N, C-alpha and C positions, 0 to 999 in steps of 0.2 A: 734841377732848379724848381725847389717849391713856392707851390703859390698857397698860402696859410688862411684859413678859415679860420674864424671864432664863435663859436656857437655861447649862447647866454643875453644877459641884461646888457645891451646896447647902452646903458648908462654909465656901466661898471665896467665896460670895457673900451668907451673912448676912448682913455689914453694909449690904447693902441692900435685906433686906427689907421696910422700913418704904415702901420707892420701887416695889417690882415683887413680882409673885408670881415667885418661882422655882420652874424646872420641871427636875427633877434629870437631867440628860445630860453623864454623863463622858465623853469618845469622846478619844483619843489622836490628838494634830497626825497630820494626813496618813493617820490611820486608816481605816478601813474603815465604820467607826461613823458619823465626820465627815463621809464623803462623801456617805453616803445618808439623813443627815438623821433628825428626829425625828418620829413621827406628829404631834405636834401643832402641827407645824409648818403642819399645813394648815390651820390655825385661822387663821393671823395673815395681817394685812393687807399688814404690812411683815416684812424680815428684813433686821436691820442686822447685817452679818460683816464684823467687824473685821481680818480677810485675805481672801487668795486664795483659799484650801482652804474654799470654799463649798459648801454640801448641794445635790449636784445635781441631785436632783428638783425642787427649789424655788426653782431660780437665777432664776424672772420674779418673784417676789416680793422681792428681794435689793437692797440698797446695798451696795457692796461696797467697803470701804477696801483702798488698796492704799498699802502704804508703801516699799515697794524690789522691785526684780525680780532681787535679789542673786545668786541661783542662775543665771539665766541669762546676765547681764553679766559676773561673774566665775568665768565657765567653769573657770579653771586654780585654783580655791582651791575651786570647790563643782562637781565635777565629772563628778556622776552624770549618765551619759547616760539613766537612766529618771527623774530627776526632770526633766531637760530638756523630753523630750518630754511629761511630764505639766502641767509649768506651762504649754508651749504648747497642750495641749489645755482646761486649764483656763481658759487667758487667752480663747480665741477664743469658750468659751460662756459667760465673763462679756462677752465685745463683744458677740456676737447676743442674749442674752436678758436679761441683768439689768436691774433698772430704771435705775441710776444708778451710777457710778463715784466714790469718793472719794478724792483723792489728796493726801496729807500735806505734797505740796511742788510747785512748779511744775516741778521737776526730774524729778521721776517722773512725772509728767503728761508730759511730752515725752518720757520713755522710752517712755510705753505709745502714746505716738504712734508714734514713729520704729521699735521695736520690734514691735510687734503690730498696729500700724495702728487704732487707736483713735481714734473721732472725736473731736474737741477739743470738741463740744458735748453730749457724754457723761460728759465728767469736771467735779468741780467740785474745786477744791485748796481743802482745808479745812486750814489747818494745826495740827499736836500743841500740847497744854500742857507751862507746866513747873508742878510744883505746889509754889504758894510756902509753901505752908505745913509741906515738907521742906526746899527748896532755897532758902536766905535766909543773910544774912551773922552769924556766931556770936561769941559775946563772946568775948575774948581770952584769959579766963580757962579757958574753955571749949576752946577750940582747943590750947592749953597744956595741959590735961589729957590732952586726945586723944594729944598726941603722946607725952605722958609716958607712957600706959597702952600703947604700941605701941613704945616706943623710937623714936619717929622723929626724924630731925634736926632742926635749926630751919628751916632751909630747903631745900627737895627740890622737883624738877619731878613732874608728875603726869600719868601716862596711864593707859588702862584699855582692854583688849579683849585679853587676851591669846592666849585659844583660838579666835581667829577669824584667817586668814591675810590676810585683805583689809583687818585695821587696823592691818598695816604696823609693829608693834611693834619688829620685828627691824632694818627700815630705820632706824629711831629711835634703837636702842640703839648700831648700827652707828655713824651719825652722831656721836652723843655721847661716842662712845668715840674718836672724834679730837679733842672740844673738850678730855676730861679728859687727853689723852695731852699735850695743846697747853698744860695749864693753864690755859687761856681759863675762868675763874667755876665751879671744879670742885664743881657743885653735885649732888648723887646724884638717881636716877630711881626714884620709887617706881609699881611697877605692879602695877596691880588688875583687877579682873573675871577670875578664874583659872578656867580652862574644865577640863573635867574631868581634862587632865594640863597638866603643864608641859612647853612646848617645851625639847628638848635645850640650843638657845642659850642657854635662859632661866637654865636649871641651872649653866650653866657660869660665867655672870657671876656668878649668886647666890652660887657656892660660891667664889669670891674671899675670898680671909686679910683684904682692906679693900674690899667690896663696896660696888662705885658703884651697882649694880641692886638694890634691895629690893623683893621682890616680897611683896603685900601680901595677907594670907586674904579669904576673900570676908568681908562686910561686911553687917548692916544698912542698910535705907537711909537713916537717922537717922545712923550714922555715915560712909556714905559723903558725906553735906552735909560733916561736918566735915572729912574727906579732902579737900576743896574747897575749902574756905576755910583750910585749915593749905598750901596747894599755892604755892610762890612763881610756878609757870605751871604752868595746864596744857597741856599739848602735844598734838597729835592727829595723826597724821600717815596716817588713815584715806584708802583710796584711793578707797574708795565708799559714802556713805549715803545713804539717802532722806530722812531729817528731820536727824538730828544731836542729839540728845538730849544726850548728854554734854557736848558744847561750850557749849549755854545751860544747863544746870545748872551748870556751873561757873561761868559769868555771873554767875546770879544767887544765888552763892554770894561772888560779888566776889572771882573768880579771874579775873585776866586769862588771854587765851587765845593761845597760837601755834598755828598751825590750816595743816594743808594744804590747798590751793586747790581741791581735786578734787571734784565732783559737786555735791552741794547746797551744800557748806557756805559758799561767800560766796554765795550766798540766804538762808539764814538768820543770818549775823555781819553782812552789809555792810562797812562800813570799822570794826566795832567790835574786830577781831581783826588781829594780823601774820599773814600768810599766805605760806605755802614751797610749793615743787613737791616733792610727797610721793617723788618721785623721784631729785629732785638731791642728792647729799649738800652739791654745793658751794652750793646754793641754801639748804638747811635754814642752813648756818654762818654765812651772810652775814645774813640774818634772825634767825637764832639771838643773834649778835651785836648788831644792832638792838637786837631787845627788850630784853636786860640790861643796857644799856649806863648806864641812868641809871634812879634811883629816880621820879623825874618822868614820863619817860615810861610807865614800868610805872603810875603811879596816874593818867595819862589813860585808858590801858585800862583799867582797874579800872573808872572812871564810865563810859565809852561800853559795856563791856558790861555791866555792870548793866542800862545804861537800854533795851540792846537785849532781853535777855531779858526786859524788862516787856511788850515785844510779844504773849507767848506765853502766854496763859493759857486752863484748859481752859473757862470760863465762856464766853469767845467760841466756842470750838470747838463748846459744846453747841446753842448759840443757832444757830451754822450749819447744824448737823445738822437741827437743828428746823424749819430755814426750808425745806431741802429736802425733810422728812416730808410738809410743808403742800403743798408743788408737784406731789407723787405723786396 
């Protein structure tokens, strides 16, 4: 029988207080306090760390979950030399001294083996889950009211991830501009997931008298589900993902997916989505025309996507993590 302690901000963890004892530990990501850990970690048998930024003095107690190595793999977008050095050191420590490593996909596991020479036996793949209490198909009336509230068009494409260059949104807009100019299914694009600053190329697109790109403000997670539910297609041109939450959230909301064929995305989507090369506008156009050709093909991928998303649920993930605890 386990007793669970949660280290973090008590205000944010209060909803878990009936399941675990909360220890006040407020540390910035990549900060000094996070790096050194909390004195009460001395009393723990196992520390389950959900990211590679481990408490360095307690690493021998750690099961470390690694979601991706984006700062290392996508150096052109995350080019801080200091961060590269930091990651190399931390991953070497995890490799040598941690109890176990959990990877959220086979793709990330392969990255760890190829880039940092992890032993395959040290890594357990445990997929993330999708919260089906949030991401599920909504009633038509609720979707219509949502669109009316935000003055959204009846039909729109959706993409997410403005603030991060590896999400490749600029490529998508450039590709769709060609489609729009040729008047091939002139459906606007809603871009959500805004970072602190809106990129210049996006400001220019959105400032047109008749904008075909709609910048959507930050939304509560419940409204994100409605945004998925109301979309004609969810298009995800990302160059690199460790797992790919957005494509599965979309599928769970019965939104068909047109996805990049890069990184983990073919692994989690299998045959339930349309795929394109995220560096080829020509390939995107070909796939776009195929996906939007008939309503029957769209419906087929709504069904395939919905059943695909059912494979990923948190209860399964939790049971697999508990299994790892019992093996230590």
